[in-house]
C-alpha positions in Angstrom: 21.5 7.5 21.5 18.6 9.3 22.8 15.9 6.9 24.5 12.3 8.0 24.0 9.9 7.5 26.9 6.7 5.8 26.4 4.8 9.1 26.3 6.9 10.4 23.5 6.3 7.2 21.4 2.6 7.8 21.6 3.1 11.6 20.9 5.3 11.4 17.9 4.4 7.7 16.7 0.9 6.9 17.4 -1.7 6.8 20.4 -0.8 3.7 22.4 2.5 2.9 20.3 4.3 2.2 23.6 2.1 -0.9 23.9 2.9 -2.3 20.9 4.9 -5.7 21.9 4.6 -7.9 18.5 4.1 -7.7 14.8 0.9 -8.9 13.6 1.6 -8.7 10.0 2.0 -12.1 8.4 4.8 -12.9 6.0 3.8 -13.0 2.4 4.8 -16.0 0.1 7.2 -15.4 -2.7 5.1 -14.7 -5.8 6.1 -15.6 -9.3 7.2 -12.9 -11.4 4.2 -12.1 -13.3 5.3 -8.8 -14.7 8.1 -10.4 -16.6 6.0 -13.3 -17.5 3.3 -10.7 -19.1 6.1 -8.9 -21.1 7.5 -12.2 -22.3 4.0 -13.3 -23.3 3.5 -10.2 -25.3 6.9 -10.4 -26.8 6.0 -14.2 -28.0 2.9 -12.9 -29.6 0.4 -14.4 -26.8 -1.6 -11.5 -25.9 -5.3 -10.2 -26.2 -6.3 -8.8 -29.6 -7.2 -5.5 -27.9 -4.0 -3.5 -27.6 -5.4 -1.3 -24.7 -5.8 -4.6 -22.4 -2.2 -5.1 -22.7 -1.6 -1.8 -21.6 -4.0 -2.0 -18.6 -2.2 -5.8 -17.8 1.0 -4.1 -17.4 -0.2 -1.3 -15.7 -2.1 -3.4 -13.4 1.0 -5.5 -12.5 3.3 -2.7 -11.7 1.4 -1.5 -8.6 0.4 -5.1 -7.5 4.2 -6.0 -7.6 4.8 -2.6 -5.6 2.0 -3.4 -3.1 3.7 -6.6 -2.3 7.2 -4.9 -2.1 5.9 -2.2 0.2 4.3 -4.7 2.4 7.6 -6.6 3.0 9.4 -3.5 3.6 6.6 -2.2 6.3 6.7 -5.6 7.8 10.5 -5.6 8.1 10.6 -2.1 9.5 7.8 -3.2 12.2 9.6 -6.4 13.0 12.8 -4.2 13.6 10.9 -1.7 15.8 9.4 -4.6 17.8 12.6 -6.7 17.9 14.5 -3.3 19.5 11.9 -3.2 22.2 13.4 -6.7 23.7 16.7 -5.0 23.9 15.4 -1.9 25.3 15.7 0.2 22.3 12.7 2.3 20.9 13.4 2.7 17.2 10.9 5.4 16.5 12.3 5.8 13.0 11.7 2.1 12.1 7.9 2.3 13.0 7.5 5.4 11.2 9.2 4.0 8.2 6.9 0.9 8.5 3.6 3.1 8.8 4.9 5.0 5.5 5.5 1.7 3.6 2.0 0.4 4.6 0.7 3.7 3.3 2.4 3.0 -0.2 1.2 -0.5 0.1 -2.5 0.7 0.5 -2.4 3.1 -2.2 -0.8 0.4 -4.5 -3.2 -2.2 -3.9 -6.2 0.4 -4.6 -4.5 1.5 -7.8 -4.3 -2.1 -9.0 -7.9 -2.7 -8.1 -8.8 0.2 -10.0 -6.6 -0.9 -13.2 -8.1 -4.5 -12.7 -11.5 -3.2 -12.8 -11.2 -1.2 -16.1 -9.2 -4.3 -17.6 -11.9 -6.7 -16.8 -14.7 -4.3 -18.2 -12.6 -3.8 -21.2 -12.1 -7.6 -22.0 -15.7 -8.1 -21.1 -16.7 -5.1 -23.4 -18.8 -3.3 -20.8 -18.8 0.4 -20.5 -17.2 1.7 -17.4 -19.3 4.0 -16.0 -18.9 2.8 -12.0 -16.2 0.9 -10.5 -17.6 -2.4 -9.7 -14.9 -3.7 -7.1 -17.3 -4.0 -4.2 -20.9 -3.5 -3.0 -21.2 -0.7 -0.7 -21.6 -1.9 2.7 -20.2 -5.2 2.1 -17.4 -4.6 4.3 -15.0 -6.5 1.8 -11.1 -6.3 2.1 -11.5 -3.7 -1.1 -14.2 -1.7 0.6 -12.1 -1.3 3.6 -8.8 -0.6 1.6 -10.7 2.3 -0.4 -11.8 3.8 2.9 -7.9 3.9 4.3 -6.9 5.2 0.8 -9.5 7.9 1.1 -8.5 8.9 4.5 -4.9 8.9 3.5 -5.8 11.2 0.3 -8.0 13.4 2.5 -5.1 13.7 5.0 -2.6 14.6 2.7 -5.0 17.3 0.8 -5.8 19.0 4.2 -2.1 19.6 5.1 -1.1 23.1 4.4 1.5 23.4 1.6 5.1 24.8 2.4 4.2 28.1 0.6 1.9 28.9 3.4 4.1 28.4 6.3 5.7 31.3 7.9 9.3 31.6 7.8 11.5 33.1 10.1 
C-alpha cells in the first residue's frame, strides 16, 4: 500500500488535512421512521384535505431521511480516516468519501428545507413568492447551509464538461 505524505494529503485531500486528528462530527440519535408513518397515515385516511400537502410532505421527508443517512455515512468514513491515522495509515479515499457524503447531506438538508417552506405556505394558504426560511444576515443554521449549498452548486457549474477536455 502506498503511504501518502502529509504534503500529498494536503494537496489531494484538503489544505491542512494532515493536521486532522479527530472527528468532530457528533453521532446522530436514531430517528423514528417518519416516512413510513406518513405513508401509513395516508393509507389510513389521516391526511390533510389538500392532496398537494401530502405530496409535499412525502417529498420533504425523502431528502430529510437522506440527509441523516448521508451524515451517518460521512461520519463513519471520517472516523475510518482518523482511526487509520492511529495505525500509521493515511486513508485518503475514506476522507474523500466522507466529504462527498457531507456534500450530499448539505444538499439534502437544503432541499428538505425548501420543500418544508413550500408545504408550510400551502397549509397556511399563503402565496409563496419568496422563501422565508431565514432572515438575510441572521447567521442561522439554514442561512449557513444555503451558503454552503450555493458554493457547492457554483463549483459544480464552473467545472469544464467532459466534452471540452482534450483527448489524446
